[in-house]
PyMOL Python script that loads the backbone (N, CA, C, O; Angstrom):
from pymol import cmd

cmd.read_pdbstr("""\
ATOM      1  N   UNK A   1     -21.792 -60.563   9.924  1.00  0.00           N
ATOM      2  CA  UNK A   1     -21.673 -60.124   8.472  1.00  0.00           C
ATOM      3  C   UNK A   1     -22.608 -59.024   8.289  1.00  0.00           C
ATOM      4  O   UNK A   1     -22.507 -58.345   7.267  1.00  0.00           O
ATOM      5  N   UNK A   2     -23.563 -58.746   9.208  1.00  0.00           N
ATOM      6  CA  UNK A   2     -24.265 -57.579   8.776  1.00  0.00           C
ATOM      7  C   UNK A   2     -23.509 -56.290   8.992  1.00  0.00           C
ATOM      8  O   UNK A   2     -23.917 -55.235   8.507  1.00  0.00           O
ATOM      9  N   UNK A   3     -22.431 -56.368   9.703  1.00  0.00           N
ATOM     10  CA  UNK A   3     -21.882 -55.125   9.862  1.00  0.00           C
ATOM     11  C   UNK A   3     -20.992 -54.596   8.464  1.00  0.00           C
ATOM     12  O   UNK A   3     -20.513 -53.472   8.312  1.00  0.00           O
ATOM     13  N   UNK A   4     -20.939 -55.517   7.697  1.00  0.00           N
ATOM     14  CA  UNK A   4     -19.933 -55.131   6.400  1.00  0.00           C
ATOM     15  C   UNK A   4     -20.747 -54.219   5.453  1.00  0.00           C
ATOM     16  O   UNK A   4     -20.129 -53.576   4.604  1.00  0.00           O
ATOM     17  N   UNK A   5     -21.962 -54.129   5.534  1.00  0.00           N
ATOM     18  CA  UNK A   5     -22.805 -53.416   4.434  1.00  0.00           C
ATOM     19  C   UNK A   5     -22.685 -51.871   4.985  1.00  0.00           C
ATOM     20  O   UNK A   5     -22.222 -51.077   4.167  1.00  0.00           O
ATOM     21  N   UNK A   6     -22.959 -51.478   5.964  1.00  0.00           N
ATOM     22  CA  UNK A   6     -22.803 -50.113   6.648  1.00  0.00           C
ATOM     23  C   UNK A   6     -21.499 -49.815   6.637  1.00  0.00           C
ATOM     24  O   UNK A   6     -21.201 -48.641   6.417  1.00  0.00           O
ATOM     25  N   UNK A   7     -20.614 -50.632   6.830  1.00  0.00           N
ATOM     26  CA  UNK A   7     -19.110 -50.031   6.855  1.00  0.00           C
ATOM     27  C   UNK A   7     -18.641 -49.966   5.752  1.00  0.00           C
ATOM     28  O   UNK A   7     -17.775 -49.115   5.555  1.00  0.00           O
ATOM     29  N   UNK A   8     -19.068 -50.861   4.649  1.00  0.00           N
ATOM     30  CA  UNK A   8     -18.830 -50.218   3.233  1.00  0.00           C
ATOM     31  C   UNK A   8     -19.481 -49.101   2.727  1.00  0.00           C
ATOM     32  O   UNK A   8     -18.864 -48.419   1.909  1.00  0.00           O
ATOM     33  N   UNK A   9     -20.556 -48.794   3.036  1.00  0.00           N
ATOM     34  CA  UNK A   9     -21.451 -47.804   2.659  1.00  0.00           C
ATOM     35  C   UNK A   9     -20.873 -46.374   3.295  1.00  0.00           C
ATOM     36  O   UNK A   9     -20.801 -45.318   2.667  1.00  0.00           O
ATOM     37  N   UNK A  10     -20.487 -46.574   4.644  1.00  0.00           N
ATOM     38  CA  UNK A  10     -19.877 -45.125   5.315  1.00  0.00           C
ATOM     39  C   UNK A  10     -18.532 -44.857   4.525  1.00  0.00           C
ATOM     40  O   UNK A  10     -18.219 -43.713   4.197  1.00  0.00           O
ATOM     41  N   UNK A  11     -17.740 -45.976   4.229  1.00  0.00           N
ATOM     42  CA  UNK A  11     -16.321 -45.696   3.915  1.00  0.00           C
ATOM     43  C   UNK A  11     -16.379 -45.164   2.404  1.00  0.00           C
ATOM     44  O   UNK A  11     -15.581 -44.321   1.995  1.00  0.00           O
ATOM     45  N   UNK A  12     -17.481 -45.774   1.533  1.00  0.00           N
ATOM     46  CA  UNK A  12     -17.551 -45.239   0.141  1.00  0.00           C
ATOM     47  C   UNK A  12     -18.196 -43.793   0.201  1.00  0.00           C
ATOM     48  O   UNK A  12     -17.800 -42.900  -0.547  1.00  0.00           O
ATOM     49  N   UNK A  13     -19.142 -43.617   1.064  1.00  0.00           N
ATOM     50  CA  UNK A  13     -19.544 -42.155   1.238  1.00  0.00           C
ATOM     51  C   UNK A  13     -18.473 -40.924   1.526  1.00  0.00           C
ATOM     52  O   UNK A  13     -18.517 -39.793   1.042  1.00  0.00           O
ATOM     53  N   UNK A  14     -17.575 -41.420   2.378  1.00  0.00           N
ATOM     54  CA  UNK A  14     -16.560 -40.610   2.965  1.00  0.00           C
ATOM     55  C   UNK A  14     -15.506 -40.745   1.767  1.00  0.00           C
ATOM     56  O   UNK A  14     -14.639 -39.879   1.645  1.00  0.00           O
ATOM     57  N   UNK A  15     -15.566 -41.682   1.003  1.00  0.00           N
ATOM     58  CA  UNK A  15     -14.508 -41.360  -0.165  1.00  0.00           C
ATOM     59  C   UNK A  15     -14.985 -40.673  -1.138  1.00  0.00           C
ATOM     60  O   UNK A  15     -14.260 -39.839  -1.680  1.00  0.00           O
ATOM     61  N   UNK A  16     -16.106 -40.843  -1.504  1.00  0.00           N
ATOM     62  CA  UNK A  16     -16.761 -39.681  -2.412  1.00  0.00           C
ATOM     63  C   UNK A  16     -16.737 -38.154  -1.963  1.00  0.00           C
ATOM     64  O   UNK A  16     -16.495 -37.202  -2.705  1.00  0.00           O
ATOM     65  N   UNK A  17     -17.004 -38.112  -0.747  1.00  0.00           N
ATOM     66  CA  UNK A  17     -16.911 -36.537  -0.125  1.00  0.00           C
ATOM     67  C   UNK A  17     -15.600 -36.162  -0.333  1.00  0.00           C
ATOM     68  O   UNK A  17     -15.425 -35.100  -0.931  1.00  0.00           O
ATOM     69  N   UNK A  18     -14.505 -36.887   0.079  1.00  0.00           N
ATOM     70  CA  UNK A  18     -13.162 -36.441   0.147  1.00  0.00           C
ATOM     71  C   UNK A  18     -12.746 -36.389  -1.118  1.00  0.00           C
ATOM     72  O   UNK A  18     -11.761 -35.668  -1.280  1.00  0.00           O
ATOM     73  N   UNK A  19     -13.262 -37.031  -2.278  1.00  0.00           N
ATOM     74  CA  UNK A  19     -12.561 -36.959  -3.462  1.00  0.00           C
ATOM     75  C   UNK A  19     -13.384 -35.950  -4.587  1.00  0.00           C
ATOM     76  O   UNK A  19     -12.950 -35.438  -5.618  1.00  0.00           O
ATOM     77  N   UNK A  20     -14.623 -35.883  -4.022  1.00  0.00           N
ATOM     78  CA  UNK A  20     -15.433 -35.053  -4.900  1.00  0.00           C
ATOM     79  C   UNK A  20     -15.683 -33.505  -4.241  1.00  0.00           C
ATOM     80  O   UNK A  20     -15.968 -32.554  -4.969  1.00  0.00           O
ATOM     81  N   UNK A  21     -15.575 -33.411  -3.145  1.00  0.00           N
ATOM     82  CA  UNK A  21     -15.914 -32.184  -2.332  1.00  0.00           C
ATOM     83  C   UNK A  21     -15.100 -30.919  -2.983  1.00  0.00           C
ATOM     84  O   UNK A  21     -15.719 -29.976  -3.474  1.00  0.00           O
ATOM     85  N   UNK A  22     -13.912 -30.957  -2.959  1.00  0.00           N
ATOM     86  CA  UNK A  22     -13.144 -30.010  -3.673  1.00  0.00           C
ATOM     87  C   UNK A  22     -13.221 -29.666  -5.032  1.00  0.00           C
ATOM     88  O   UNK A  22     -12.771 -28.607  -5.471  1.00  0.00           O
ATOM     89  N   UNK A  23     -13.801 -30.561  -5.745  1.00  0.00           N
ATOM     90  CA  UNK A  23     -14.101 -30.410  -7.072  1.00  0.00           C
ATOM     91  C   UNK A  23     -15.535 -29.813  -7.200  1.00  0.00           C
ATOM     92  O   UNK A  23     -15.821 -29.248  -8.256  1.00  0.00           O
ATOM     93  N   UNK A  24     -16.293 -29.882  -6.378  1.00  0.00           N
ATOM     94  CA  UNK A  24     -17.772 -29.382  -6.582  1.00  0.00           C
ATOM     95  C   UNK A  24     -17.664 -28.151  -5.883  1.00  0.00           C
ATOM     96  O   UNK A  24     -18.516 -27.292  -6.112  1.00  0.00           O
ATOM     97  N   UNK A  25     -16.631 -27.891  -4.953  1.00  0.00           N
ATOM     98  CA  UNK A  25     -16.631 -26.300  -4.407  1.00  0.00           C
ATOM     99  C   UNK A  25     -15.294 -25.924  -4.554  1.00  0.00           C
ATOM    100  O   UNK A  25     -14.589 -26.046  -3.553  1.00  0.00           O
ATOM    101  N   UNK A  26     -14.630 -25.362  -5.894  1.00  0.00           N
ATOM    102  CA  UNK A  26     -13.365 -25.081  -6.045  1.00  0.00           C
ATOM    103  C   UNK A  26     -13.174 -23.771  -5.388  1.00  0.00           C
ATOM    104  O   UNK A  26     -12.091 -23.375  -4.957  1.00  0.00           O
ATOM    105  N   UNK A  27     -14.380 -23.072  -5.333  1.00  0.00           N
ATOM    106  CA  UNK A  27     -14.155 -21.599  -4.909  1.00  0.00           C
ATOM    107  C   UNK A  27     -15.051 -21.319  -3.613  1.00  0.00           C
ATOM    108  O   UNK A  27     -15.887 -20.418  -3.549  1.00  0.00           O
ATOM    109  N   UNK A  28     -14.777 -22.147  -2.678  1.00  0.00           N
ATOM    110  CA  UNK A  28     -15.543 -21.989  -1.441  1.00  0.00           C
ATOM    111  C   UNK A  28     -15.144 -20.731  -0.382  1.00  0.00           C
ATOM    112  O   UNK A  28     -14.021 -20.232  -0.313  1.00  0.00           O
ATOM    113  N   UNK A  29     -16.043 -20.423   0.239  1.00  0.00           N
ATOM    114  CA  UNK A  29     -15.425 -19.576   1.285  1.00  0.00           C
ATOM    115  C   UNK A  29     -14.225 -19.326   1.983  1.00  0.00           C
ATOM    116  O   UNK A  29     -13.626 -18.274   2.203  1.00  0.00           O
ATOM    117  N   UNK A  30     -13.983 -20.538   2.299  1.00  0.00           N
ATOM    118  CA  UNK A  30     -12.715 -20.995   3.027  1.00  0.00           C
ATOM    119  C   UNK A  30     -11.308 -20.999   2.117  1.00  0.00           C
ATOM    120  O   UNK A  30     -10.202 -20.908   2.650  1.00  0.00           O
ATOM    121  N   UNK A  31     -11.498 -21.114   0.708  1.00  0.00           N
ATOM    122  CA  UNK A  31     -10.532 -21.326  -0.095  1.00  0.00           C
ATOM    123  C   UNK A  31     -10.679 -20.384  -1.287  1.00  0.00           C
ATOM    124  O   UNK A  31      -9.853 -20.409  -2.199  1.00  0.00           O
TER     125      UNK A  31
END
""", "prot")
cmd.dss("prot")
cmd.show_as("cartoon", "prot")
cmd.util.cbc("prot")
cmd.orient("prot")
């Protein structure tokens, strides 16, 4: 049961990065 917490944390972290990244850096050097 101790595996659930880090799994959820990593999943939520990458969801935030994937959802918020493009909005935080709309004029990045690559785009």
